[in-house]
DRENMARMAR-516606 format. One record per residue: x, y, z of N, C-alpha, C in turn; residue in three letters. Coordinates in steps of 0.2 Angstrom, whole numbers, plus 2048, in hexadecimal, padded with zeros to 3 digits. Each point is the difference from the previous one (the first is absolute). Layout:
XYZXYZXYZALA...
//
This chain:
25A4A57058048048057FC804804MET8018018067FD8058058008077FEALA7FA8038028008087FF806803805ASP8028037FB8068048057FD808804ARG7FB7FF8037FC805803803801806THR8008088038038038067FC7FE805PRO8038018077FC7FE8077FC808800THR7FA7FE8027FC805800803805808PRO7FE8067FF802805805808803800GLY8047FD7FC8068028008038057FCLEU7FB8047FC8028047FB7FD807803VAL8058058017FD8068047FD8057FASER7FC8058037FD8047FC8038057FCALA7FF8017FA8048057FB800806802PRO8068038008028068037FF8067FAVAL7FE7FF7FA7FF8047FB7FA7FF7FDPHE7FD8047FD7FA8017FD7FF7FB7FBASP7FE7FB8027FE7FA7FA7FC8017FBVAL7FB8068017FC8027FB8038047FBALA8058038008048037FC8037FB7FBASP7FD8017F98017FB7FB8098017FDGLU8028078018088007FE8047FC806ARG7FE8018068037FD8068007F87FFLEU7FA7FF7FF7FF7F98008037FD7FAALA8028027FA8047FE7FB807800802ARG8028058058078008028017F9804ALA7FC7FF8037FF7FB8068007F97FCALA7FC8007FB8007F97FD8077FE7FCTRP8038067FF8087FE7FC8047FF806SER7FE8008078057FD8057FE7FA801ARG7F87FE8007FF7F98038007FB7FBILE7FF8027FA8007FC7FB8068007FBALA8027FA7FE8068007FC7FF8017F9GLU8048037FC7FF8017F97FC7FA7FDPRO7FB8037FC7FE7FA7FB7FB7FC803GLY7FE8028077FB7FC8037F98007FDASP7FE7FB7FC7FA8007FD7FA800804GLU8007FD8067FB8008057FE807802VAL8078048027FE8068037FD8047FAALA8037FF7FA7FD8057FB7F97FF7FEGLY7FF7F98007F87FF7FF7FD803806ALA8017FF8057FD803806800807800LEU8058047FF7FE8088007FC8027FAVAL8007FC7FA7FD8027FB7F87FE801HIS7FE7FB8047FA8008037FC804803ALA8058028077FE804805803807801LEU8048017FC8048077FF8057FE806GLY8058058008067FE8047FE802807ALA7FC8048027FF8018077FA7FB803ALA7FC7FE7FB7FB7FB8028037FA801GLY8057FE7FD8047FA7FF8047FE807ALA8048068018048018067FC7FF806LEU7FA8038017FB8008057FE7F9801ALA7FF7FD7FB7FC7FA8008077FB802TRP8068027FF8057FB802803800807VAL7FF8078048008018057FC7FC805TYR7F88007FD7FB7FC8048027F97FFASP8037FD7F98007F98008067FE805ALA8058048018057FE8047FF800808ALA7FA8048017FE8008077FA7FA801ARG7FD7FF7FB7FA7FB8008007FC7FBASP8057FB7FF8007FA7FA7F97FD7FFPRO7FC8008047FA7FB7FF7FC8057FDGLU8008058027FA8057FD8038027F8GLN8077FF8008028027F97FE7FA7FCALA8017FB8027FD7FA7FD7F98007FEARG7FC8038037F88007FF7FF8077FBARG8048038017FF8067FA8027FF7FATHR8057FB7FF8047FF7FA7FB7FB7FCLEU7FC7FD8037FB7FC7FB7FC8037FBSER7FE8078027FD8057FC8048047FBGLY8068018048068047FC8027FD7FALEU8027FB8018037FC7FB7FD8017FAVAL7F98017FF7FC8007FA8008077FDHIS8048048028028067FD8057FF7FAHIS7FD8037FA8047FF7F9807800801SER8038048058068037FF8057F9804ALA7FC7FC8058037FC8037FD7F87FELEU7FC8007FC7FE7F97FE8067FD7FCALA8048037FD8057FC7FC8067FF804GLY8008038078067FF8038007F8804VAL8017FB7FC8007FA8028067FC800VAL8017FC8078077FE8018007FA7FCALA8067FE7FB8007FA7FC7FF7FB805PRO7FD7FA7FC7FF7F98037FB800805GLY7FD8068047FB8008047F97FE7FCGLU7FC7FD8047F97FD7FE7FD8067FEPRO7FB8007FC7FB8077FE7F97FC800THR7FD8008067FA7FC8007FA8067FDGLY8028068027FB8047FF8038077FEGLY7FF8057FC8028057FD803804806ARG8088018008038048048027FC807GLY7FE7FA8018007FD8078097FF801THR8037FE7FB8087FE801803807801ALA7FC8067FF804806802800801807SER7FB7FD8048018018088067FE803VAL8037FA8008057FE8038068037FEPRO7FF8027F98078057FE7FF807802ARG7FC8028027FF807803802800807LEU7FD7FB8048027FF8078087FF800LEU8037FC7FC806800800805806800ARG7FD8037FB8028077FF801806806ALA7FA7FE8047FF8058058077FD806VAL7FF7FA8008067FD8048088037FEGLY8018007F98068047FD800807803ARG7FA804800800807801800802806TRP7FD7FB8057FF803807806801804THR8067FE7FF8068008048028087FEPRO7FF8037FB8038067FE7F9807802ARG7FB7FC8047FB806802804804806LEU8027FC8058018038058068067FFASP7FF8058038048057FF8018037F9GLY7FA7FE7FC8008047FA7FE8077FFLEU8048047FD7FF8078008028027F9ASP7FC8017FA8048037FA801807801PRO7FF803803802807803808802800ARG8027FA8028088018028037FF7F9ARG7FD7FB7FC8047FF7F97FF8077FBGLU7FA8028017FE8057FB804808803LEU8017FF8068058068028067FF7FFTYR8047FB7FF8067FD7FD8008027FAVAL7FC7FE7FC7FF8037F87FF807800LEU7FD8038047FF8077FF808805801GLU8037FD8058078028028048007FAARG7FE7FA7FB8057FE7FA7FD8047FALEU7FB8048017FE8047FA7FC7FC7FCGLY7FF7FA8037FB7FB7FC7F7800800GLY7FE7FB7FC7FA8017FF7FC7FA800THR7FB7FE8047FC7F97FF7FA8017FCPHE8007FC7FB7FB8007FC7FA7FA800LEU7FB8017FF7FB7FB8007FC8017FAVAL7FC7FA7FE7FC8017FB7FB805800PRO7FF8037FB7FA8057FF803807800GLY8078008038048067FF8018027F8ASP8008057FE8018007F7807800800PRO8058008058087FE7FE7FF7F8801ARG7FC7FC8018017F98018007FC7F9TRP8077FD7FF8017FC7F97FA7FA800PRO7FA8017FD7FB7FD7FE8037F87FDTHR8058017FC8027F97FE8027FA804ARG8018028078027FB8047F97FC803VAL7F98037FF7FB7FD8017FF7FA7FDASP8038007FA7FF7F97FB8027FB805ASP8048008068017FB8037FA7FD803LEU7FB8038007FA7FD804801800808GLY7FE7FA803801800807808800802ALA8048007FD8087FF8018028077FEALA7FB8067FF802807800803803806ALA8048047FF8028038077FB804804PRO7FF8008057FB805805802806801LEU8068027FE8028078018088007FDGLY8038057FE8078027FE804805804LEU8057FE8038048058048058027FBTRP8008087FF8038027FA805805804VAL8078007FD8058068008018027FAARG7FF8078008028037F97FA8037FDGLY7FF7FF7FA7FA8037FC7FB7FC802GLU7FA8028037FB7FD8027FA7FF7FBPRO8018027F97FA7FF7FB8047FA7FCASP7FE7FA8048027FB7FC7FB7FE7FALEU7FA8037FF7FC7FE7FA8038037FBALA8048078018028047FA8077FC7FEASP8057FF8068067FD7FE7FF7F97FDVAL7FB7FD8018007F97FD7FC8007FAGLY7FD8057FD7FC7FF7FA8037FE7FBARG8078017FE8057FF7FB8067FD803ARG7FF7FA8018067FD8048027F97FESER8067FE8018037F97FE8047FE806VAL8007F98028027FC8058067FD7FDALA8068028028067FD7FE8047FC806VAL8017F98008017FE8058057FA7FEVAL8037FC8048057FB7FF8047FE806GLY8057FC7FF8047FD805804805804ALA8017FF8078068038048057FE7FDARG8027FC8008077FD7FD8017FF7F9ALA8008077FD7FF8007F98078027FDCYS8017FF7FA8068007FC8018077FETHR8078017FD8008087FE7FB8017F9ASP8007FB7FD7FA8007FA7FA802803TYR7FD7FC8057FA803803800807801GLY8068028048008088027FF8047FAARG8047FF7FB8008037FB7F98027FDHIS7FE7F97FF7FA8007FB7FA805805VAL8007FE8067FB803805800807800THR8078048008018068007FD8047F8GLY8017FC7FB7FF8027FA7F8800800GLU7FE7FB8027F78008007FF806804LEU8018008077FE8068048008077FEALA8068017FD8028087FE7FB8017FATHR7FF7FA7FB7FC8027FA7F97FF802GLY7FE7FE8067F88008017FF806804LEU8048038048008068037FF8067FCALA8057FE7FA8018087FB7F97FF7FCALA7FD7FB7FF7F97FF7FD7F9802805ARG8038028067FA8018047FC7FB805GLY8047FA8007FE7FB803801800807PHE7FD7FD8058027FF8088037F9800THR8068018038037F88017FF7FD806VAL7FE7FB8017FD7FD8068057FA801VAL8028008068047F98028007FF809SER8047FC8017FF7FD807805803805GLY8048047FE8058038058067FC802GLY8007F97FE8057FC8028068027FCALA8067FC8018068007FD8007FD7F8TYR8058017FC8007FD7F97FC8047FBGLY7FB7FD7FD7FC8027FB7FC805802ILE7FC8018067FC803804803807800ASP8068018038038058018038047FAALA8017FC7FA8038037FB7F98037FDMET7FC7FE8007F88027FD800807802ALA8007FF8087FF8098038058057FEHIS8067FD8018068057FE8008017F9ARG7FD7FD7FA8008017FB7FC8077FEGLY7F97FE8037FA805800803807803ALA8038008068038068048058037FCLEU8057FD7FD8048027FA7FD8057FBVAL7FB7FD7FF7FC8047F97FB805802SER8008028077FC8048047FA7FD7FEASP7FD7FB8017FA7FC8007FD7FE806GLY7FB7FE8007FC7FD8068007F8801VAL8017FF8078007F98007FD7FE807THR7FE7FB8017FC7FE8058037F9802VAL8017FF8088037FB8027FB7FD806ALA7FE7F98007FA7FC8048057FD804PHE8008028088037FC8047FC7FA803LEU8047FC8037FD7FA8047FF801807ALA8048078038008028077FC807800GLY8018028067FD8078018058057FCGLY7FC8067FE8048047FC804805805VAL8018008078038028048077FB801ASP8007FB7FD8067FC8018027FD7F9ARG8048067FD8007FF7F88067FA800LEU7FF7FB7FB8027F98008027FF7F9TYR8057FD7FE8067FE805805806801PRO8047FF8068038068018058037FBALA8037FB7FD8048057FA7FD8037FBGLY7F98017FF7FC8047FD7FD805803ASN8018028067FD8068048008067FDVAL8068007FD8008087FD7FD8007F8ASP8017FB7FD7FB7FF7FB7F9801800LEU7FD7FC8057FA8008017FC807803LEU8058048037FF8078037FF8047FAARG8047FF7FB8008047F97FB7FF7FCSER7FD7F98007FA7FE7FD7FA805803VAL7FF8008067FB8038048008087FEALA8078038008008078008018037F9SER8007FB7FB8018017F87FA8017FDSER7F98008037FA8007FC7FE7F9800GLY8047FB8037FB7F97FF7FE800808GLY8007F98027FD7FD8068037FA803ALA8017FF8068017FA8037FA7FD804VAL7FF7FB7FE7F87FD8028007F9803VAL7FC8008057FF7F98037F97FF803SER7FE7F98007F98018028007FD807GLU8067FF8048017FF807802807804VAL7FD801806802805803807802803PRO8028078028078008018017FD806PRO8067FC8018017FC8058017F97FEGLY7FE7FF7FB7FE7F97FD8087FE7FDSER8017F98018057FE7FD8007FC7FAVAL8058007FA7FF7FB7FB8007F9802PRO7FD7FB7FC8007FA8018007FD7F9SER8047F98007FE7FD7F87F98007FEARG7FB7FE8057FA8007FC7FD8077FFVAL8028058047FE8077FD8048027FAARG8057FE7FF8048027F97FC7FC7FAPHE7FF7FA8017FA7FC7FB7FA805800LEU7FD8028057F98027FE8008077FFLEU8058058028038057FD8008017F7ARG8017FA7FE8028007F97F97FF7FDASN7FA7FF8027FA8007FE7FD8087FFARG8028048057FF8077FE8058037FBLEU8067FF7FF8048027FA7FC7FC7FAILE7FE7FC8007FD7FD7FA7F98037FEALA7FC8038057FA8028008008087FEALA8058048048018078008028027F9PHE8057FC7FC8038017FA7FB7FF7FAALA8008047FB7FD7FF7F98037F97FDGLY8077FE8008037FB7FE8067FE805ALA8027F97FF8057FD8038067FF7FCTHR8058028018077FC7FC8047FD804VAL8027FB7FF8067FD8048067FF7FCVAL8068038038058007FD8067FA801VAL8007FE8068047FA8017FD7FD805GLU8007F88007FB7FD8058037F97FFALA8027FD8078017F97FF7FA7FC7FFALA8027F98007FA7FC7FF7FB800804TRP8018018077FB801805800807805ARG8028057FB8018078037FA803802SER7FE8048057FA8028047FE8057FAGLY8058037FB7FD8047FB7F97FD7FBSER8017F98007FC7FD7FC7F9800803LEU8008018077F88018037FE8067FESER8048068007FD8057FE7FE8007F7THR8037FC7FC7FF7FF7F97F97FC800ALA8007FB8047F97FC8017FA803802THR8008048057FB8038027FE8067FCARG8058047FC7FE8037FA7FB7FE7FCALA8037FA7FE7FC7FC7F97F97FF803ALA8007FE8067FA7FD8037FA807800GLU8038068017FD8078017FF8027F8LEU8027FC7FB8008027F98038067FESER8068028048058047FF8057FD7FBARG8028057FB8067FD7FC8077FF803PRO8037FA7FE8067FE8038068007FAVAL8058028038058007FC8067FD802GLY8067FB7FC8057FF8038058027FBALA8058008038078027FE8057FA7FEVAL8017FE7FA8047FA800807800802PRO8047FB8018068038028057F87FDGLY8068008018047FB7FD7FB7F9801PRO8017FA7FD7FC7FB8028057FC804VAL8068018028047FD8057FF804806THR7FC8058017FF8048067FD7FC805SER8017FE8067FB7FF8047FB806803MET8038058007FD8068017FA8027FCALA8007FD7F97FB8027FC7FB7F97FESER8027FA8047FB7FB7FE7F9800803SER7FE8068047F88008017FE8057FBGLY8048047FD7FD8067FB7FF7FA7FACYS8047FC7FF8007FB7FA7FA7FB801HIS7FE7FE8077FB7FD8027F88037FDARG8018078017F98038007FF8017F8LEU8068017FD7FF8017F87FE7F97FDLEU8047FB8027FE7F97FE7F97FE801ARG7FC8028067FA7FE8017FB8047FFGLU8038067FC7FB8057FD7FD805805GLY8038008067FD804805801808800ALA8068007FB8038078008018027F9ALA8028057FC8018027FA807801801VAL8058017FC8078007FE801809801CYS8048038048008077FE808801802VAL8028047FC808801800802808801THR7FB8048008028078017FA804803ASP8018068027FB8048037FA8037FBALA8027FF7FA7FA8027FA7FB7FA800ALA8037F98007FC7FA8017FC800806GLU8028028067FD7FF8057FA806801VAL8028077FD7FB8058007FA7FE7FBALA8027FC7FB7FA7FE7FC7FB7FA803GLU8047FC8057FD7FB8047FA803804LEU8038068057FC8028047FC8077FEALA8038027FC7FC8077FD7FB8007FDGLY7FE8067FD7F98017FD8017FD7F9GLU7FB7FC7FC7FF7FF7FA8018057FALEU8058007FD8018057FA805806803GLY8008018078058058028077FE802HIS7FF7FB8038087FC8018017FA7FBASP7FE8007FB8027FA7FB8078027FDALA8037F98008078007FE8018007F8VAL8058047FC8018007FA8027F97FFASP7FC7FD7FA8017F97FD8077FF7FEALA8058057FF8077FF7FE8047FE807GLY8077FF7FE8057FF806800806804PRO8017FE8078018068048058047FFPRO8018078008048047FF8087FF802PRO8058007FC8077FB8018017FC7FDGLY7FB7FB7FE7FF7FA7FF7FE7FF7F7HIS7FF8077FE7FD7FF7F98068017FCARG8017FB7F98047FF7FC7FE7FF7FAARG7FD8047FC7FC7FF7FB8057FF7FAASP7FE7FB7FC8047FD7FA7FF8057FAALA8058027FC8008037FB7F98007FBPRO8007F97FF7FA7FF7FB7FA7FF803GLN8008028067F88008027FB8057FDASP7FB7FE7FF7FB8047FC7FF7FF7F8GLY8057FB7FE8007FF7F87FC7FB7FELEU7FD8007FB7FA7FB7FD8047FA7FEASP7FF7F97FF8037FB7FE8048017FAASP7FE8037FB8058017FA806804802VAL7FE8058048078058018047FC805GLU7FC7FB8058067FC8048047FC7FBTHR7FD7FC7FD8047FC7FC8068037FBARG7FE8067FE8058037FC806802805ALA7FD8048058068028058037FA802TRP7FE7FB8038047F98018067FF7FAASP7FD8017FA8047FD7FB8078057FFALA8008068048058047FF8067FF802LEU8058017FD808800805801806803PRO8057FF8058008058048068067FDLEU8047FD7FC8068037FD7FF8017FAARG8037FB7FB8008027F87F97FF7FEALA7FF8047FA7FA8027FE7FE7F87FBGLY7F87FF8007FF7FA7FD7FB8027FAARG8017FD7FA7FD8017FA7F6800802PRO7FD8027FD7F98008017FD7FA7FFVAL8037FC7FA7FF7FA7FF8017FB805GLU8068008038027FC8057FC801807SER7FF8068017FA8008067FA7FE7FFVAL7FE8017FA7F97FB7FF8007FA801ALA8057FC7FC8017F98018017FE808ARG8048048048017FD8067FA802804ALA7FC8057FF7FA8018047F97FB7FDALA8007FE7FA7FB7FC7FD7FB8047FEGLY8028067FD7FB8067FE8008007F8LEU7FC8037FD8008037FA8058067FFALA8028017FA8058067FF7FD806802LEU7F88017FD7FD8068007FF802808PRO7FD7FB8047FE801807807801804GLU8067FD7FE8068018048038087FETHR7FF8027FA8028077FF7FB805804LEU7FA7FF8007FC804804801800807ALA8027FA8038017FE807807804801ALA8067FF7FD8058048007FF808801LEU7FC8027FB8008088007FB801807GLY7FD7FD8037FC8028068057FF806ARG8057FB8008047FF805805806800LEU8028037F98058058007FC807803GLU7FA8007FE7FD8068047FF7FF807LEU7FF7FB8038007FE806807801804ALA8057FF7FC8078018038037FA802GLY7FD7FB7FE8027F98018037FC7FALEU8038037FA8027FE7FB8048057FBALA8057FF7FE8028067FB8057FD7FBASP8028037FA8037FE7FA808800802ARG8037FB7FD8077FF8018037FE7FAALA8078018008037FD7FA7FE7F87FFPRO7FE7FE7FB7FD7F97FF7F97FE800GLY7FC8068037F87FE8027FF804805GLY7FC7FC8047FD8028078027FD805TRP8018038078027FE8067FB802805ARG8007FD8067FC801806804807804ARG7FB8048028038058057FC7FF806ARG8038008067FD800806801806804VAL7FA803801801807803802800808PRO8038068028028018057FB802805VAL7FD7FD8067FB802804803806803ARG7FA8048028028068058047FF807PRO7FE7FB8028067FE8078057FD7FEASP8027FE7F98087FE7FF7FF7F9800GLY7FB7FD8028007F98008007FC7FAALA
//
């Protein structure tokens, strides 16, 4: 494959201060697509400003760029950026053509590039451009390595480090069912009530319900977009996304204002959701749902992953069942179980018993073996002689008498004409 390098002399000089690290990162978010590992490695190796200056030089003089690359690719941050299938005769040698092809991708976006315009648009929206090193930067996303975002464009609360400290991603299908919407609402409201930030992608269906559930509970929620934060998408969720940004949460993107969403950017956006949140839960997902990519990336980053089971006949839950069957996720059914998955050990642990509203204690719970056998042998109405109870229970007469006495004290047996009978106490809830 021929190197896609630009024709010398066609790139105009930059109109902004390339040496400004913040401006350089804003520029990189325009010229490189999300998740561009070559750009990430180059920025890590040279700094955003140094990498951008080198790209301008490379675009104007490709041959000079090729000569300087022979030494540059030995940098530890670039040595691993090797194109699959290319020969690796020497350490880093395969990175040279890959970097030159990357310059070919980036060059068309250099002409007319001025990140100050995007920053001005963001400022008018009351937003913030975050870069690594800022105390508000969510350091979890750095776990993406060379694919980590080079900057984040934020509308709403700029302190993503604080917002994301205790967070759960709740994702799922756009074409969800009523069951999925109900479960998502319950999870989001329960998590918000427990102090978790609910993270999702702002889309229709499960994403929208997750954001709404958090807002209803006066909780914090964060939406990651595939396009610019000035173009809230989809159109039907504009009011919802504005509420997300104005209610203590944030709307976030790694592409600058003016950028449009695309299928590839949606998929790449999912890696940010997985990296930003402390855990990911998939509520409903079809067999090939994009939400599964979020779960897969979360697992690769060693983040806990949960999946909500659905009806076995529901195609909308087949992806969740696949995650559970393959052991890629644990089964979660309510907010308490999700909190345990994502929360602090000992602080967010779930009660070992059934969840509230599902508890149905049997009257004989807590009895020992002899008491249980005696209780089982008692009739419900007419009394039964002690000797008959002993025979039915397979117990000796003395231990039967002792067990009946204890059952009487516990309110589980009483004397009746003809002997002993079972007494079933009424629960406080009337059940």
